[in-house]
C-alpha positions in Angstrom: 109.4 41.2 -13.7 109.3 38.1 -16.0 110.3 34.7 -14.8 110.6 31.7 -17.1 110.4 28.2 -15.7 112.3 25.4 -17.4 112.0 21.8 -16.0 113.0 18.2 -16.4 115.7 18.3 -19.0 117.0 14.8 -18.2 120.3 15.5 -20.0 122.9 12.8 -20.8 126.7 13.0 -21.1 126.3 12.0 -24.8 125.1 15.2 -26.5 123.3 13.1 -29.1 121.9 10.6 -26.6 118.2 9.9 -26.8 115.3 9.7 -24.3 112.2 7.6 -24.8 110.9 9.8 -27.6 113.5 12.5 -28.4 116.9 14.1 -27.9 117.1 15.9 -24.6 119.9 18.3 -25.3 118.6 19.3 -28.7 115.1 19.8 -27.2 116.6 21.9 -24.4 118.3 24.2 -26.9 115.0 24.6 -28.8 113.1 25.6 -25.6 115.8 28.0 -24.5 115.7 29.7 -27.9 112.1 30.4 -27.2 112.9 31.5 -23.7 115.4 34.1 -24.9 112.9 35.5 -27.3 110.6 36.1 -24.3 113.2 38.3 -22.7 113.0 36.9 -19.1 114.5 38.8 -16.2 115.2 35.4 -14.4 115.0 31.7 -15.3 114.2 29.0 -12.8 115.0 25.3 -13.6 112.9 23.1 -11.4 115.0 19.9 -11.3 115.9 16.6 -13.0 118.6 18.3 -14.9 120.6 15.1 -15.6 119.4 11.6 -16.3 122.7 9.8 -16.1 124.1 11.6 -13.0 127.3 12.6 -14.8 129.3 15.9 -14.5 129.3 16.2 -18.3 125.4 16.3 -18.3 125.5 19.3 -15.9 128.1 21.0 -18.0 125.8 20.7 -21.0 123.1 22.4 -18.9 125.3 25.2 -17.7 126.6 25.9 -21.2 123.1 26.1 -22.5 121.8 28.4 -19.7 124.8 30.7 -20.0 123.4 32.0 -23.3 120.2 33.2 -21.7 121.4 36.7 -21.0 119.9 36.8 -17.5 120.4 35.2 -14.0 119.3 31.6 -13.7 118.8 29.3 -10.8 118.2 25.6 -10.3 117.0 23.1 -7.7 117.6 19.4 -7.6 115.1 16.7 -8.7 115.0 13.1 -7.8 117.3 12.2 -10.6 119.9 14.8 -9.7 123.2 14.7 -7.7 123.3 18.1 -5.8 127.1 17.8 -5.3 127.6 17.6 -9.1 125.2 20.5 -9.5 127.0 22.8 -7.1 130.3 22.0 -8.7 129.0 23.6 -11.9 126.6 26.3 -10.6 125.5 27.2 -7.0 122.2 26.2 -5.4 120.3 29.0 -3.7 117.5 29.1 -1.1 116.2 32.6 -1.9 116.2 34.9 -4.9 115.4 38.7 -4.7 112.9 39.6 -7.4 112.5 43.2 -6.3 108.9 43.7 -5.1 108.7 39.9 -5.0 110.9 37.1 -3.9 111.4 33.5 -4.8 112.1 30.8 -2.2 113.6 27.5 -3.4 113.1 24.1 -1.7 115.1 21.0 -2.1 112.6 18.1 -2.1 115.1 15.4 -3.2 115.3 12.3 -1.1 118.4 10.2 -1.9 117.6 7.0 -3.7 113.8 7.7 -3.8 111.6 8.9 -6.7 109.3 10.7 -4.3 110.2 13.8 -2.3 110.1 15.5 1.0 110.7 19.0 2.3 111.8 17.8 5.8 111.4 19.3 9.3 114.5 21.5 9.2 113.8 23.0 5.8 110.2 23.7 6.9 111.5 25.5 9.9 113.8 27.6 7.7 110.9 28.3 5.4 108.8 29.6 8.2 111.6 31.8 9.4 112.1 33.2 5.9 108.4 34.0 5.6 108.3 35.5 9.1 111.1 37.9 8.3 109.8 39.3 4.9 106.2 40.0 3.9 106.8 40.6 0.2 104.7 38.6 -2.3 106.4 35.2 -2.6 106.8 32.4 -5.1 108.0 29.0 -4.0 109.9 26.7 -6.4 110.2 23.0 -5.7 110.6 19.8 -7.8 107.9 17.6 -6.5 104.3 18.8 -6.8 102.7 19.8 -3.4 99.3 18.6 -4.5 97.8 15.5 -6.2 97.8 15.9 -10.0 95.3 13.1 -10.8 97.8 10.5 -12.2 97.8 7.5 -10.0 101.4 6.5 -10.6 102.8 10.0 -10.3 100.8 10.9 -7.2 102.4 7.8 -5.6 105.9 9.5 -6.0 104.9 13.1 -5.2 105.7 15.1 -2.1 105.4 12.9 1.0 105.0 15.7 3.6 102.8 18.0 1.6 100.3 18.3 4.5 103.1 19.6 6.7 104.2 22.1 4.0 100.7 23.5 3.7 100.4 23.8 7.5 103.6 25.7 7.5 102.4 28.1 4.9 99.0 28.7 6.5 100.0 31.8 8.6 101.7 33.5 5.6 99.3 35.1 3.1 102.2 36.5 1.1 102.7 33.1 -0.6 100.9 33.6 -3.9 102.0 30.6 -6.0 104.2 27.5 -6.2 106.1 26.3 -9.2 106.9 22.6 -9.5 108.6 20.2 -11.9 108.6 16.4 -11.9 105.3 15.9 -13.6 106.4 16.6 -17.2 103.1 18.4 -18.1 101.2 21.6 -17.9 99.2 21.8 -14.7 97.3 24.3 -12.6 95.5 23.9 -9.3 94.7 25.8 -6.2 95.2 25.0 -2.5 93.3 27.6 -0.5 94.6 31.0 -1.7 97.8 29.5 -3.2 98.1 28.7 -6.9 100.1 25.6 -7.9 101.6 25.4 -11.4 103.4 22.5 -13.1 105.6 22.9 -16.2 106.1 20.9 -19.4 109.4 19.1 -19.6 112.0 20.1 -22.2 112.4 16.3 -22.6 109.5 13.7 -22.9 106.0 14.7 -21.8 103.9 12.5 -19.5 100.3 11.7 -20.3 97.9 13.6 -17.9 95.6 11.7 -15.6 97.1 8.3 -16.5 96.7 5.3 -14.2 100.1 3.9 -15.2 103.2 5.5 -16.6 102.6 6.8 -20.1 104.4 9.2 -22.5 102.2 11.8 -24.2 103.5 11.5 -27.7 101.3 14.3 -29.0 102.6 17.0 -26.6 105.5 19.2 -27.4 108.3 20.4 -25.1 107.6 23.7 -23.5 108.2 26.2 -20.7 106.1 28.3 -18.3 106.1 32.1 -18.3 105.3 34.0 -15.0 104.8 37.8 -15.2 104.9 39.5 -11.8 103.2 42.8 -11.1 102.8 44.5 -7.7 100.8 41.9 -5.9 99.5 39.6 -8.7 100.9 37.3 -11.4 99.9 36.1 -14.8 101.2 32.8 -16.1 100.9 30.7 -19.2 102.6 27.8 -21.0 104.4 28.0 -24.3 105.1 24.9 -26.5 108.0 24.6 -28.9 108.1 23.0 -32.3 111.1 20.8 -33.0 
């Protein structure tokens, strides 16, 4: 089973609109061309689909993802409008991956750059894990650990301690895939691996005290190959 993670497209209604350093829609198409070549079984988009909160931006995303040739799923980021997302493509809480499963958390907090899982969603997460012992991936937008960038850690996941406490009794959780940070990242919290993904749009400079764009880094994606009880993962970058 091969999962490809795409993140932080920051699309605009204008298909030729520019971000700080590039053209988001053109870059998304370049990354998705690489994704198709990798022949994924499923694609996960981990939030910040649209930058300008317009229905047209979400239609651009759906049109692009429709050419993948496999099922795809998305979760909202802090820049997103979930109502506009669901008008174009449904949001899911769980995805059956055969021997594995993928649980999706909505960490968006309206009007805030930082995120939170929230008590109700943590309760549902515990119920989902209690009812199924299959190896599990969790996808969310905001990183559940500090990444070492002062400005980004200030807008991370507010209730990450509560999230980790919820996960403690459930050894089937093997890894978490996050967006938001616009960079490749890997860490471990106890037995759980945590992976960040390059953006398809601008990349952020790792371990920066203040906001900074990494002008040398290229857009990219993360590949996750799932076997019986283990996974292998790596990042691929795309030339423009």
